[in-house]
C-alpha positions, 0 to 999 in steps of 0.5 A: 282461600288466599292465606298469608301469615305475615308480620306486615298485613298491610303489605300482604293485603296490597299484594293480595288485592293486586293478585286477585283483582281479575276476580272482581270482573266475574259475575259469580265472584261479584255475587259472592262478594256482595253476599259477604259484604265485601268490596274486593275479592282480596277482602275474603283473604285470610291475612295476619300473624299465626294467631289471627289466621287461626282465629279467622279459619276457626270462624269458617269452621264454626260457620260450618265449613268442613274443607278449606283449601288454603292458597298461600301467597308467600313463597318463602320457606319460613312463611310456608312452614308457618302456614303448614303449622297453622293448617296442622292445628286445624 
């Protein structure tokens, strides 16, 4: 799942929407989005500060997810290190 740990979630959401836009054309993703009640593939991304991201990921765990593949949308080392720290807490 796309993940961004950031102090600017609005910018991260806009970047995520642009990068994931092509998923909206696939019927399989359209069905997933419809089932989840979202309008865009980017709406399924986990974006926010570390506490927000942890909270969102814990909701997936509480819903029964046993394996999560986190796909970072940042390339800066500091952002990746934050994501690694969050993943380690899971």
